[in-house]
N, C-alpha and C positions, 0 to 999 in steps of 0.2 A: 504493500500500500504506500509506503514512504517513497518507493522508487518512482511513482507516477505523480503524486500530488506534492505541492509545495509544503515544506515544513513550516510549522507556526513560528512567528516571530516571538522573541522573548518579550514578556509582558512588562509594562512599566518602564519602557526604554525612552531615553531622550538624549540629545546631544547639546553641548554648549555652542558658543560662537565658533564659526569656521570649522565645525565638526569635531571640536575638541571634546574629550570625555568630560562629562559633568559629574562632580561629586554630589551625592545626595545625602540628606539626613535620614535618620531612621534605620532600623535594622533590616538588612536584606538577606544576610546569611547565604550568599550564593557562592558556588564553586564554578568558575568558568574553565571548562576543559578546552585546551588549545592543542590541536594535533600538529604534526610536523609540516603539513601543507596548508596551514591556516595562520600564517605569521603576519597578521595585520592588526596593529593596535586599534585601528578604527573599525574593526569588524563589528557586525551586529551583536556578537556575543558580549561585547563590552558596553552595550547600551545600558544606562542606568547603573553602571559599576560604581561602587563606593569603596575606595581604597582603604577606608578605615575598618571596614567590616568584611569585605568579600576577598576571595583568594582566586588565584589562577593555578591550574594543575597542568603539568606537562610531564611526559615520561619518555625516556629512551628505553625501548624494549627490544631485546635481541630477536624475539620472534618476528618482528617486522623486517628483519634482515635475513631471516632464515626460512620463513614459510615458502619463499623462493630465495635462492642464494644471491642476495643483492650484491652487485658490484661494489667494491670497497669505496670507490669515489662517490657512488650514489648514496650510500649510507653516510659517508663523511659530509656530504653536502647537506643532507637533511639535518644531521646532528649539529653541525657547525652553525647553520642558520638558526636552529632552535636555541642554542646556547646564547647566541648574540641577541636573539629576541628576548630571552629570559633576562639577560643583563639589562637590556633597554627598559623592560617593565620594572625591574627592581630599582633602577635609577630614578624612576618616576614615583617611587614610594609604594609600589604594588607588591604584595606578598605573593611569591610564586613557590608553590610546592613542586619541586623538580626532582625526578629520579634519573640518575645518570647511568649509562651503560656500564654493566659490570659491578654495580654497587647495590643491587637488590636481586632477589631470587624470583620475582614474579615472571610468569611465562608470557602471557599475552597482554595487550593493552587493557583488555577488560579485567583480567585478574589483578593487574597493578592498580587500576582505578577502584575496583571493589575493595581491595585492602585499605586504600586511603579513605574511601567513603566511610568505612566502619570506624576509622580513627577520627576523621574530621567532622562527620555527621552534619553536613550542610542540609538546609531545608530544600534547596533547589540546585540542580545542575544545569548549567547553560552551556550550549556549544553550537557552533555553526554546523550545519548539515555536513557530515563527512562526505568525502569524495569517493569513497570505496564502499561497496555494498557489504563486504566482509567486516570491515571496521565498524560500520554503522550498526550491524547486527550485534557484534561483540560488545560495543559500548552500551547499546540499549539494554542488552541482557544484564550487564553488570550493574547499571543504575537501577533497573527494575528489582534485582535481587537485594540491593542494599536499601531500597525504600524511598529515597527522595524523588521529588518530581523532576522530570527531564523536559527541558524546553529546548527545541531545536530552532535556531535562527537561520534565515536564508543566507546563502553565500553571495555577497555583493560583488564578487570578482568574476561575474559573468554578466552578459547583457540581458539574458532572460533566465527564467527559472525552469526546472523540469516540467512543471505544470503548464507553463506557457508553450513549451515545445510540444507537449502532448496535445494542447488545444490546436496548434498549427497542424500537427500530423493527423489528427482525428479525421477519418472519412476519406483520406487520400488513398488511392489505389497503390501508389508507390511513393517512397520517400526519395527525393533527389536533392543533392546539395545545391544545384543551380537555382532551383525554385526557392529553397530556404534562404540562400544567400541574397537573392533579390529582395525577399521579404524583409530580411534583416537590414539591408541597406536603406530601404524605404522607412523602416521603423525607426532607425537611429539617425538618419540623415547623413551618415558618413559617406564621403565621396559622392554626394548628390548635388545636382544643380536644380533646385526645385524638385519637380517630380521625375526628373530624368537623371540617369547616371552621368557622372562627370566624364567628359570626353565623348559622350554619346554611345558608350559601350559598357556592358556589364562586366566583361572580363577581357583581359589582354593575353590569353594563353598563347596565342600564335607568336607573340613577341618574346615569350618567356620560356623557350625550350632550346636555347642555343647550347652548343658544345664549344669547347675551346679550340678544337682543331689541333693539328700537329704542333703548332707553335706553343701551345700551352697557355696558361693564364697570365704569364708575365709577372710583374711586380704585384703583390697583394698587400693591402693594408692589414696589419696584424690587429686582431681584436684586443680590446682592453683586457688585461689580466690582473688578477688580484692575489698578491702574495699572501700566503696564510699568516695571520697574526698569531698571538699567543693562544687565544681561545681555539682557533682552528687547528693549530699544531697539536694542542692537547687532544682534540677530537681525532685527528689523523693517527696519533699514537694509540688512542683507545681502540679505534677500529682495527688497526694492525694487530693489537694485542688480543682483543676479544673475538675477532672474526677472521682468524688467519687462513681458514680454508675457503673463504669466499673468493669469487673471481675478481680479476682486475688488479690494477696498480694504483698507487697513490702519489708517486713521485712527481707527477705533472699537475697536481691539483692546484687550480687557480680560478675557481668559479666564484661569482659574486655570492656572498652569504649574508649581506645586510641590505636594507632598503637603500642606503646611500650608494652602495656599490652597484646595485641593480639599476638605479637611475643613471649612474655613470656608464654602465654597459649599454643601456638603451640609447643614450646620447651618442656614444661612440659609434653604434651601428647606424643610426640615422645619418650621422655626419659623414662617415667614411665608407660604408658598404651598401646602404640602402639604394643609392643611385644606380648601382649595377647589379643589385640583388635579383631583380626580375629576369634579366637576360640570362644570367648564369645559374639560376637556382637549381636546375636539374643536372648541371655538369659535375663531373668527378675528376680528380687528378691525384695521382700517386704522391704521397707525402704532404698533401695539402688538405687537412681535415676541415678547416674553417671556411675557406674561400670567401664568399660574400654573405654568408649566413649570419644570423643575428646573435646566437648564443644567449638568448634571453628566455627560451621556453621553460627552463628549470625555474628561473626567477618568477615567471608568471604562475607556474604551477604551485610554487611555495607561497604565493600571494605576496611576494615582495614587490611586485608590480601589478597594476590593475590594467586589464585589457583596454579599458576606455582611454587611459592616458597613452598607451602604446599606439593604438590606432590614431588617436588625435595627433601624436607626435609625427607619425608617418604622413598623415593627410596634410599637416601644416607644412611639412617639408615640400610637398608638391605645390601647395598654394603659394609658398614663398619662392618657388623656382629652384629649390635645392635638390629635387629628385624628380625624375620623369614619372608620368602617371602609370605607365605599364609596370614599373617596379613597385610603386606604392600600392597599386591595386592588387598585384600578386601577393604582396605581403599582408595587406589588410584581409584578403580573402581567407588566408590561413587562420587568422584570429577571429574575425567577425563571422566568417562563414564556417570553415571546417571545425575549428575548436568547439564552437557552440553546437554544431550539428552532431558531432560524435558524442558529446556529453548528453545531449537530449536522447540519442539512441541508447546510450548506456543505461540511463535511469528508466527509460521506457521498457527495455527488454530484459533487464536483470531480474532474478539471478539465472534464468534459463539460458541466457545468451552465452554464458561461459562454456556450455557443453555443446554448442552447435558444431556440426561437422557435415555440411551438405554434400561434400564430395567424397565422403567415406574414406578420408585419408587415414592410413593405419600404420605408417612407418615411424620408428623412433627418430628423434632429433639426432643427426650425426654428431659423434663425439667431438669432431673438430670445431663445432660451434663454440665450444668452451676453451679451445686452445689456439685456434687459428692455424693449426698444422694441417695444411692441405696444399696440393699442387695447383689448385685453381687460383691464379694470381688475384683476381677480383675479390674472392672470398678471403684470401689470406690478408690482403690489404685492409679490407673493411673490418674483419673480425679483429685483426691485430690492432687497428686504430681504436676499436671499441674497447678492447681489453686495456689499452693504455690510458684512454681518456674518459671512458663511459659515454662516448658520443659518436654518432654518425648522422649525417643529414638525411633528409627524407627520401631521397632517391637511393642512397646507399642502403637504407632500410627496406624500401619497397622493392627495388629492382636488382639488388644483389643478394642480400641474405633472405629477404622475404620471397623473392622469385625462386631461389633455389629450393626453399622449403616447400613452396607450392608445387613446383614441378616434380620434386622428389616424392611428394605425398606424405609429408610429416603430419602427425596428429596435431590438429590446430591448438589444442590446449598446451601442448609442449612448446609450440612456437610462441604462444602468448606468454608462457612463464619465462622463456628465455628473454624476450624483449622487456618484460617487467623487471627481470633481474639486472639487465645489462646497461640500461641507459639512465643517466642522471636525471632526466626529465620525465621518467616513467612514473605515472600515477595511473591506477587502473582505469579510471573513468575515461581517460584519453587514450591509453595504450591498448586496451582490450578491443574496442571497436576498430581502431586502426589495424590491429593485427588480424583478428578474426574476420572482419568485414572487408576492409580495403586490401590487405595483403593476401589473405588465404581464401577469400570467397567462401568462408565456412557458413555464412548466414544466407547463402543462396541468393545473393543480390539485394538483400534488404538495404545495405548501406551504400554499396557501389554497384554501378550498372553492369559491370563485367569483371571477369577475372583478369588481372594484369599479368598476362603471359607474353613472353617475347623470347627470341633466340639470343645467342651470345652476341649477335651483331648489334643489338641495342647497346649493350655495355661497351662494345668497341667504339660505337659512334659517340657515346657520351663521356668517354674517359680514355685514359692511356693505359688502363689496367692490362689490356690484352698484349701490349708490346712486351715481348720476351716471355710470354706464357707459352707453355708447351702445347697448348690446345689451339685449334683453329676455329674461330667463331663462325666461319662460312661453311664448315663441314658438319654434317649430321651423323655420319657413320665413319668407321675406320678408327685406328688407334689414336690419331691426333684430332679427332672430332671434339669440339667443345661440348662438355656435358650439358650446358644450358641449351644448346641447339638440338642435341639429341633428345633431351628430356622435354623440350617444347613440343616436338612432333609426337613424342610418346604420350604426353599429356592430352593432346588433341585426339589421338587415337583411343586412349582409354575412356575419354569423356565425349566421344563423338556424338552419341545419341542425345546427350543433354544439350549440346551446343550447336547442333546442326541447323537449328532454326533460330538461334539466338540473334537478336538484331545487331549486336556489336561483335559477335564472334563467328557468325556463319561464314563470312568470307574466308577466315583463316581455316575453318574446317573444309571448305571447298578447295583451298590450296593443298591441304593434306590429301584429299581425294584425287587431285591431279598428279600426285607423285606416282611414278611407275611402281608396279607391285613389288618388284625386286628391291627397290629402294626402301619401300616401307618395311619389308622384311629385314633388311640390313639395319634399319634404325631400331626396330624392335629387338634385334639381336644385340646391338650395341647397348641399348638401355638395360637389357637383362644383364649384360656383362658388367656394366657400371654398378648395378645393385649388388651383384655377387662380390665385386671387389670392395665396395664400401662396407658391406655386411661383414666381410672378412677382416676389416680393419686396414 
């Protein structure tokens, strides 16, 4: 029920001038629960907060990094941001009950909260609606068992609520981003000239799909980096000590972990990389993880930034002549359109969405996804970068790691758990629909209109990964055939009946049918050999 309808706002709330928290008289006896992705002192959970009587509760719980094996940088980012937020609240005279990693025995967040509720005995527990169904269920059960009233406040770090998305979606035969995005543009007025889209077009996809070509990207502006301070170094040491078996490395950690750093990262992106972001957003290049991307998704998801200020900053850059409309529109669409769209689908479809598997994929995730030890250059580059940084941009995720998992036929839940584990910006409400819907087509087209399948030639066109690789992206069979190309045709053959009349994939199926019988047999034999080889290690 909570997944569809908006949570109730905390009662008795108000704000002072310029949105500052107002201290109130009288006994409120509230405990405000703040999760690691709710780091906003202006959130609705603080409405009516009385620093003389009320307290904040936060906890670092190992289970949040082990229910899936969280990348060390992902855990460090959450915990460093949490500790800085805790210190900010304490500096304002707010009492914060804080559990640090390794200093308590509680297993889950719910167990930790239940233990402290029995000790603190507040009359009410206030929190912003959690972003993950599992956490929402765990916290609700803990509060219910302890006895106090639980008030859930809406999350103001989105343009619309889950209930408003449900109202938009209700009665539609199919959900499509393009229609939702136009509705959101009209609703917010962002990049609009009256009733018409700025520039006379809703999107500029045609201008935003360029590759670098053989010459490469040339000089690239380095994104703002934030050297770990004392607090962050303590977190890095704690993660290395308490979670030694988790994947990934920490030596390159330089993510923004405070509101001030997040604002600096946003300004750096808008000033130095946004103007060329659109044109090159799908391109990939060996040894260049950042290119023209923003590096602010994690800050957005931790609530160090608000999507409104991010979209406004990008739109202002266009209005001021500092960035072209194609770049700004492409960036805004990811936040105002896609980010809101996947969140709406998540809360509309959970918890059953987690187990969808429309293509009956049944293979385990290959072990090299955890090590990067593979002779496919594109996967080695992308997974190696992911292990080092906890980061890969959207095309690396969709069209390198995600594409291989889709073509290979990996169980979608295993793919989901890998993405949730490995990326610093991964929070389930945004990661799960992107993985199951967009990347793996496990929801049978609910989120995306087609499976994103391609041969190795797509990767060759959009990157330099294939240079020096032992495989040939233009070959589908034979010892030097690119596994992507082989498995692309094998995927179409395995799912021919499903997609033969699909409006966006039927042409690709017809191309399969045009292949000579002997070539189709050779492709099938090569695909079988690849599976035997990988299954054998």
